[in-house]
N, C-alpha and C positions, 0 to 999 in steps of 0.2 A: 371506428376501431382503429387502434394505433398501428396495427399491421398494415392495414390499407393505407394509412396516411403516410407512413414511412417507406411504402413500396417504391422502388426506384429502378431505372435502368442506368447502367454505367456505359458511357460511350467515351472513346478516345478518337482523336484526329489523326488519320494516317497521313502518309507522304503525298497522297493525291488530294488532300484537303477533303476527304470524305470521312464521315463518322462511322466508326466500326462499333458494333454492339458487343459489349464485353460480358453482358448477362444481366439478369434480373435478380434483385435481393431486397434486403431491408436495411436502411442506413440508419446509424446512431452516431452520436458524438460523445466520446469517452476519452478519459486521460490513459495515454499509453506510455508505460515506463520506459520502454525501449526508445521511443522517440522523444521522450521527455516533454510532452505536451498534449493539449486537447487535439484529438485527431477525429477524422471521418472515417468510420468503418462501415463497409457494405458486405453482408454475408449472403451468399447465394440462397435463395428460396428452396433450390432442389436439394442441395446436400450440406448446406451450411458453410461451404468452403468460403475463403476470404476472397472477394472480388476487388475490394479497394481498401487501402490503409494509407491514409494521406493526413500528415500533420497540418493543422491550421496554422500556417506562418503568418507572422505579423506584417510582413512585407508583400504577401501574396496578393494580387488583385483578383477578387472574385466579383463575377457579374451575375446578376439575377435577370433572366429573360422570360418573357411570356407568362409570367406568374408561376411556371412550373419547371423551370431550368435554372441550374446554377452551373456556370462555366468559369474555369480558371486554367492558368498554365503552371505546371510544376517545374519545368525546366525548358531549355531551348527546344522548340518544335515539338513538345508534348503538352497537348491540350487535353484537358478532361471536361466531362459534362455529367451531371446527374439530372436525369428526367424524372420528375416525380409523378405519381399517379393522381395525386390530390394536391390542390394549391395550399391547403392547411400544412401538409408536411413540408412542403417547400419553404413557407414561411418560418416554421419552426427551427429548421436548420440554418436558414438565412440569418435569423436572429442570434443564433448560437455563434456563427462566424463572425457577425458584427460585434457580438459581446466580447470575443476573444481578441479581436483587432481594435476595439474600442471605437467603433464606427456607428453612425446612425443607421438603424434598419430601414429607414425610410428611403435611403439611397439605393440605387440599383447597381452601384459599383463601389467597392470598399477602398480601392487604392488607385493612385496615379501611376500606371505602369511606366517606369523610367529605367532603361538599361544604362549600363556603365558608359557605353560609347556616346550615348546622347548626353549624359551628365557631363562628360569631358568636353562634348562639343559646345555645350552651353554654360559651362562653369564660369565663363568671364561675362555673361550677360547679367545685367543688373537684376536684383531680386523682383523688381516690379514687373519684369518681363514674364514672370510665372503665371501671371493673370491675363487671360485674353479678354480685352474689353470689346464688346460688340456694340457697333453704332446703333443709335435709337432706330427702332423699325418704323421707318418712314419711307414714303415714296421717294424723296429726294436723296435718300442715303442708300438706294439700292444698288447703284454702281459701286460704292464704297464697300458694302457687305459682300458683293460678288467678288471683288478683288481680294478680300480678306479670306473668304472661303477657298478661293482657287490657289491662294498663296500657301496655305498650310499643308496642302496635299502631300507635298514633297517631304515633310517632316513628321515622323511618327508621334513625336512628343507634342507637337502643336496641333495635330489632329486630336489627340486625347483631350487637350485643354480646351479646344473649340468645342468638342462634343459636350464636355462637362458645362460649358457656358450655355450652350443651346438648350441643354435639359433643365438647367437650374432657373432659367428666366422664362420658360413657357414660349421660348422665341418661335418655335416651328409654327405654332398656331397664328401668332401674329403675322407671320410671313404669308401664310396661306390666306389670311384676311386681306392682305394688300394685293394678292393675286386677284382675287374676286373684284377689287376695286379697279386694278389695272385693266381687267378684262371688260368691265363695264364701261371704262373711259376709252377702250381700245388703244391703250398705251402700249404700242409695240416695243419701245425701247425698254420700259419697265418690264414687260413680259419677257423679253430676251435675258434681262439680268436675272429675273427669277428662275429661268431655265438654268442658267449657270449655278445659281445658288442651290437649287434643289439637287441637281446632278452632283455638285460638290458635296452636299450633306449626305447623299447616298454612298459616295465613295469614302466618307469618313469610316464606314463599315462598323457601325455601332448599333448593337441589338436594341439598346435602350431608345435610340432615336427611331429605329424601324417600328418599334411598338406604337409610337406616337404617329408617325407618318402613315402606317397602314392600318390605323383604326378605321372603323366605319365612317366617321364624320370627317376624316382628313384624306383618305386615299385617292378619292375622285379628284380633289384639287391638286394632290401631287401629280396625278396623271395629266391634269390640266397644264400644269406648269411646264411638263415635259413635252407638251405639243408644240411649244413656241421655240424650236431650235432656231438660232440665228442663221444657220447655214440654209434653211428652207425658205423659199419664196412665200409658200402658204403653210399655215400650221397643219399638222396632222389632225385627224379626227378620231383620236384613240377613245375618247370618253363616249362618243357616239357609238363606237363598235361595242364597248363594254355594256352600255346600257340598253341598246337597241338590237344590234346584230346577235351578240352572244346572248342566248337565252339560257337561264337555269331551269332545267327540267327535272322535277321530282317525279320520277316514274312510280314511286312509292312515297307518300307523303313522309318527310322527316320531322318528326315531333320535337327533336332535340334542337333548341334555338343555338345553343353554342356549337353544335355540330355544323348546322347550316351557316353560321356566321364564319366558321372556320374554312368550309369549302369555298365560299364567296372570296374570303381573304387570299387563300392559297391560289385560286385562278387568276386573281387580279395582279398579285405579286409575281407570279410565273410570268404573266403577260409583260409586266414591266422589265423583268429580267431578259426575256427572250425577244420581245418585240421592239420595246421602246428604246432601252439603252443600247448604245453602240457596242459592238464587239470590243472588250477591252484590250489595250495593246500589251506587249510583253511586259511593260513596266507597270501596268494597272491590273494584271490578272489576279493579284490577291487583294485588290480593294473590295471585291464584292463576296469574299469568301463567307462573311457572316450572312449576307443575303441568301446564299446557297445553303447554309446551315439552317436559316429561318424557314425556308421552303422545305427542306428535308424533314425537319421535326414536325412541321404542319402536317406533311403527308402521313408520316408515321402515326401521328395522332388521329388522323381521319380514319386510316384503315383500322386502327385499333378500336375506335369507337363504333365503326360500322360492324366489325367482326364480332363485337361482344353483344351487338343488338340482334339476337336470334330471330326475333319475331319479323325484324325488317327483312333479313336475308331469306327466310322461309317463304315470305310473302312474294318476293322477287322471283323465286324459282318456281313457286306454285302458278303465278301468272305467266310465266315464260313458257311453261310446258302445257298450260291449259288451252285446248282447241277453241274455246270461245273467245280467247284473247284477240282483239283487233290486231290487223297487221302493223298499224302505225304504232301501237302501244307496245307490240313485241319488239319492233325495231329499237325503240327507246330502251326497253329492258336489256336488250343484248348490248347496246351501246354502253349502258351504265356497267354492266358486268365487265366489259372490255376496259373502261376507264378504271374500274376497281382493280382489275389485274394490273394495269399499267402502274398504278400507284403502288402496288405490292412490291414493284421491282426495287423500291427505295428501302425495303426492309432488309435486315440482316439475314443470313441463311436460316438460322434456326427459327426466326419469326416467319420467314417466308414459308418454311415447312409447315407450321402450325396453320398458316393462312390457307395454303392449298388443301391441306386436309380438312379444314372446316368446309371448303367448297365442295370437296369430294363427297363429304358426308351429307351435304345438302342436295346432291344429285346433279353436279355440274355436267358430268359425261352423258346421262341420258338426256339431259336438256340440249347438249350439243348435238346429239344424234338426230334430234327433231329439227333444230333450227338450221342445221347445215344441209339439210335436204329440202329446204324451201326455195321457192322461185325468186324470192327478193334478193337482188344481188347485194345490196347494202347490208341486210341481215347475215347472208352468207360470208361476206368478207369480214364482217365483225367477229362471226363465230370462228372463222378460220384464225384470227389473230388470238382468240381466247384459247383455241386448241393448241396453237404453238406455244403459248405460255405454259400450258399443262405438260406438253411433251418435253419442252426443255427443262422443266422442273423435275419431272419423273416418268420417264417412259415406262417403267415397270408398273406404275400405277394404271396407266392407259392400257397397257398390255393384259393386265389382270381383269380389268373391266371388260375388254373385248372378249376374253376366252370365257368369262362367266355369263356372257349374254346367252339367253335361251337360243338354241339352234332352230331357227325358223326354216320353213321348206323353201322360202325365198331368201338367198343370201344377200339380196340387195339391202336389206334393213340393218346389216351389221355396220358398226361405226366405220370400221377401216374402208369397207366397200363404199360407203357414202363419201368418204374422203377421196378414194381413188375416182368415183364418178365425177365428183367436183373438179377434180384435176383434169379429167378426160373432156369435160364439158366446159371448160374455162373459156369465156367469150372474148377475153382480152387478147387483141392481136399479137402482143408480145409475151402472152401467157405468163404475166407476172404472178398471178395466183397459183398457177399450175407448178410454176418453179418452186414456190414457197411449200406446197403441199407435198411435192416430190422430195423435198429436203427433210420434211416431218416424217414421211414414210420411211426414208432411209434410216433415220434415227430409231424408228420403232423396231425395224428388222435388222438392226446392227447388233450381232452377238456380243460385241465389245462391251455394250452398256448393259447386258443381261446379267442379273445378280446370281452368280454361280454359287456364292457363299450361303445365301439365305434361301435360295430355292434352286436346287441343282438341276431341276428339271424344266426350269422356265424356258431355256433356249430350245429344248427338244419339243416340248409342248406348243409353244407359240409357233415355232417354224412349221410344225406338222399342221397347226390350225391355219396358218397363212396360206400354205400351198394347197391346202384342201378347199378352203372357202373363199379365198381372195385373189390367188394368182391368175385364175381365169379371167377375173374381171380386169386385171391389170393388162394382160396380154390380148385382151379382145381387140382393141384398135390395131394392134400389129398384125394379128392373124387375119383380120378382115381386110387389111390393105395389102396383104401379100397372098391373097386367096388364089388357088389354082383355077385354071380354067376347066370347064366340064370334061373336055377331052384328056386332060392331063391324068385322068384316073386310068386311062389305058397305057400310060407310059410305064416304062420299067421302073424298078425300084431305085436304080442307081442314076436315074436321068435328072438332070436339073433344068431341062428345057420346059419351063412352065410359063403360062401367060399371066403375069402378075398385074394386078391393078395397081401400079406404081404411083405412089401419091405425088402429084404435081403441086398441089396446094400447100403454100409455105407454112400455113398455120398447122395443118396436118402433119408436115414433115417435122416441124419443131416439137409436136406432141410425141411423135414416134421416137425422135432423138431422146426426149427425156424418159420414155419408157425404156429405151435401150440402155440409157445411163444407169438406170436402177437395175435392169437385168445384169448388166456387166458388174455391178456391186455385188449382186447375189452370187454371180459365179466366183468372185474373189473370196466372199466371206462364208458362203454356204457351200457345203460339199455334197453330201448325199442328196438331198432335197432338190437342189437345182439340177443336179446331174440326171436324176430320174425324171424330172419334168422335161428337160431338153430332149432325152431319148424318147419318151412317150409321145411328145407332141411334134417330134422331128423339127424342133424349134430353130436350130441353126439354119436348115435349109430355107426356112421362111424369112428369117433375118438376112440372109445373104441375097435374097431377091432385091433387097433395098440397095444393093451395089449398083443397080441400073438407074438409080434415082438422079434426076438432073440436079438435085441439091447435093453439093459435094459433101456438105457437113453431115447429112444423113448416111451417105455412103461410108463415110469415115466412122460413123458411129457403129454401123454394121460391122465393119472391119475391126474395130476395137473390141467389139463383143468376141469375135472369133479369136483374136490375138490373146485375149485373157484366157480363153479356153485352152489354146494351144500352150500358153505360158505355164499352165499347170502341169504339163508334161505327164498326163494321165493316160495310159494306154486304152482305157475304156473310150475316152473321147477320141483318141487317134483312131481307133478302129471304126468308130461311128463315122468319122470324117472321110475315111478311105473307103468304107463301104458305101457311103452316099455320094461319092466322088465330088466332095464339097469344096475342092480347090478350084473347080472349073469356073464359077462365077467370079472368083478373086482374079484368076489369071486372065479371063475375058475383060475384066475391068482394067487390068494392067495393060493389055494389048489395045484396048479401045482408047485408053488415054494417050497412046501414041508416043511422041517424043516430048510431050509437055512435061516439064520438070516442075512438079508441084507437090503439094502435101499428100495427095492421094498416092502418087508415084512413090514417094519416100516412104510412106507408111507400109505400102505393099511389099516393098523390097525389104524394109526392116523385118517384116513377117518372116520372110524367106531366109534372111540372114540369121535370125534367132534360131530357126530350125536347123541351119548349118552349123552355127556355133555350138549349140547345145546337143548336136549330133544325134537328132531324133531319128533313129534308123528307119522305122517303119514309114514314117512321112517322107523322108529322103527317097527311099526306094519307090514309094507310090508316085512322088512328084516326077522323078527322073524317068520311070517306066512310061508314064502317061503324058507328060507335058514338056519333056525336054526339047523335043523338036521345035516346039513353038517358042521356047525360050532361049535357044541356044544363039539366037541373033543378037540378044541384048548383052552388049559387051562393055557399056559405060560403067558397069560395076562387075565385080568378079564373083558375085553371089551365086549365080547359077552354074558358072563353071565350077566353082567350089562345092556345090551340091553334087555335081557329077563326079568330081574328084573323090568326094567322101563315098559316094556310091560305089565306084571302081575299088576303092580300098578295101570296103566292106565285102565286095565280091571276092577279091583276092584273099582276104582273111578266111572267108568260108570255104574257099577252095583249098587252102592250105591245111585248114582243120580237117577236111574230108580226107585229104591225102596223107595226114600223118600216120594213119594206120594201114595205108594201102601201099603196095609195091607194084612197080610196073612189071608185068609178067615176063617181059623180054629181058629184064635185068636179073632174074633169079639165077643164082649160081646152081651148079649141078647137084650139090648135096641138097639144097632147099627143094629143087625140082624132084630128086630121088625121093625125098621125104614125102612131099605132096602126092606123088604118084603111088607111093606105098601106102599113104593114107587113104587114097581113093579106092585101093584094092584091098582095103583091110577088113574083108569079111571074115578071114580067119584070124584077125588080129586079137580077137578077145582071148583065144588060147595063149598067144604070146604074151599078152598083157598080164594074164593070170599068172604065168610062169615068172614074169619079171617081178611081180609083187611077192611071190612066195620066196623067190631065190635072191631078192635084192640084197638083203643084209649080208649074206655070205659073199655075193659077188663083189659087193662094195668093199668088204674087209680084205678079200684077196687082192682086189685092184690097188688097195693102199699099200699092202705088203709088197706087191710087185713093183709098185712105184718107188717105194724106199730101197728095195734091193737094187733096182736099176741105177737109182741115183747113186747108190754106194759104189756099185760096179764101175760106173762111169768115173767117179772120183778116183778110184783106184787107178784106173787105166790111164787117166789124163791128169797130170800135175797142175795144168793150167786151170782146172776147176770148170772144164766145160762138160756139162751133164748131157748124156745122150738124150735125143728127143724122143719123148714117149707119145706116140699117137694117141689122140683122145679116145679112139675106139678099141685100144689095146686090151682092156680087160674083158675080152669076148671069151671067158672061160666059165664053164658051169661047174657046180659042185661036184656032178658025177663024172666030169671029164669024158663023157661018151662023145663019139663022133658025130652021132646024130644030133645030140644037143647042140654040138658046137656049131654045126652047119646052120641050125635054126638060129642060133644067137648071132652068129655073124651075119646073117641076113638081115638082122634089124638095122634100121637107119642109125647112122653113127651120131647125128646131131642130138637127137632126144636123149640118148644116154648120157652125153656129156652134160646136157642141161639138167637132167634129173640129178646128176652128182655135183651140181655146182656148189652146193654147200661144202662139199669136201675139199674144195680148193684151199680153204683156210679152216683147218680142223681144230675145233674147240671142243674138249672133252665133255663139256657140260651142255652141249646144245643138241642132245640126243631127241629131245621133245620137238624141238623146232624142225630136226630132220625128218622126224615122223610126219609132222604136218606138211611139210614140203612134199614128202612122198605121196601123201594123199592127193595134194593139189596137182602134182605133175604127172600122176600115174596115167591119166588118159590123154594120148597124143591128139584125140579128136578135139578137145577144147581149144586148142591153140589157134587153129586157122581162124576160128570165128571171131577172134578179136580184131582181126583185120578186114573181116568180111562186112 
């Protein structure tokens, strides 16, 4: 089908000299009016959008590589590549390009790329110099050939010409024939020259040359030439390693011979690049860019071919999970999947996405659940690497699988619990595997990478699942190593005097440090779940037992855990710490540390400094009340004196706040004392209050008239404007003017009357409603003393 034949991937070379996948589509060559010429068009197979529109320029150098690649440069530092699904499609487009440029399609390169600077540099050179003449391929001329190859490496234009000469004359195979002759004759000088020649040819950086050198019948001779480095006394044995030590294992027979050949070739070329060739200098770093591209495209092709072979992968996973599979066979299967995932890292993001979805559909996670629980250390290590690829690719995919697992009565079968147990049981003294697994667990429980947009409940559901089914497995070693002595059950709730089994074993201490690091992460990123767990399990008390450890790093981990909790400034946590008297082990560690100025000392002081600076009042009061006597002797920092100062300031503020509504009884003036006494004897006061309520309006009106009259009289008697003083209690006149009523009214305390009429000091005619409200509020003298009581 033409669609399949013309199906291509478009690549561009980025600044890091890596190929970026721009998409998959179908290529065609057609005349484009806007560009005024035949152009290459690639339209995306997904939506038909234009991925590439490139005019076939007569002066552009196109290269055909590996039968399915066409590579060219459109501008400075902008390289393009088309990777064809089928060789036939590549040949068709290549013929069209050669037709436009008037070139022979049998060639693998259409132009001699010469930039202007090179033209200017060599414009005075005679015309004959444009041809590089190779000496005859003979033993006696090897030194001359080596000098020629070495001399052209500094000039891009001469490298191009030498590459063309080497390809046109079949020179590479002739040189490799001489290598076999020299090796048979043990001609060391000739072998050293051949080393320089082959190394120089690789540095020409030409894909067409690589196609010849890395073919099945040539690659081992190329490796042989590279064994005879003149700088070495004895040649290396690279061929022996590749043919005898390195064994190609087909865990499931690969029927596709092209795929098998591609795998062999890629392994050997990677070996040449990584092992045989020396690390290129700064000036040579771009010499092997095409070799890197050669390996990259090979790996992409291998992954694609395997991924498309559904029968092959299905058989791999079927045998991997089959209980009848032998351990040695299962080990090879796991190593194959690991290598397969490693190859996938060369894929572009969208292709890698499809790759891991294929693995997920084939059952990669259930398979890992089985193999990670096996006793074979190599199998577990390889399974851990595969698991890390999956977690790094999509934590949500792993979380989704875990939550869909059937809930067994035994939580040990859950994938995350298998991972936690492998972390806990790591036999490596340095806990290398445990550190890797702890990082993966942290990625899985990190709310930051939980997809709130697609699944709003993922965070809540997964964290609830984790704390219900997995957290007890994670904290088991911590709780076991900080267990109470039997007699500790009789201790009071607030006591911290327990008999810990404090871990002295370095490996156990390292493991507990990893667990504490993960729990500290939970305190920072989980709120409700970890708080509930800490409270229910009294976890902080158990963690602080580790302050007694002889391993300072573990004591610091325990302190860091407490510091994160206090850093949240959560009063629930603060009350928990106060109730449990949980500062005691920290202060004991500080006092036991003595005068040593070390990290533990600084970390503990920083904890208290934070409490002081943030002015966490409940903790300050607890520390000063319970521990200040033990801490007051520490004077090389002002932290503890500062805590005491904060404590005293708060006490003063509280005292002032309490006294704001209270007055000293000895300072009461006579009027206030009279009023209080009258209020105490106010059994008959209700009748007086009733009369005041009934007669208040008339009394108030007469009081205002009397006030105005007195003011007028005073103004008439005294021209200086001095008004006669009117006593506040002067309106002691009742409407009836009866003597009995007058006595009773005068007997009322003066101050409340003035207070009641306070609104009248500034008389606004439209404030009658407000006056009535004030009357209701002030009518009962009993209410007033309670404000200050």
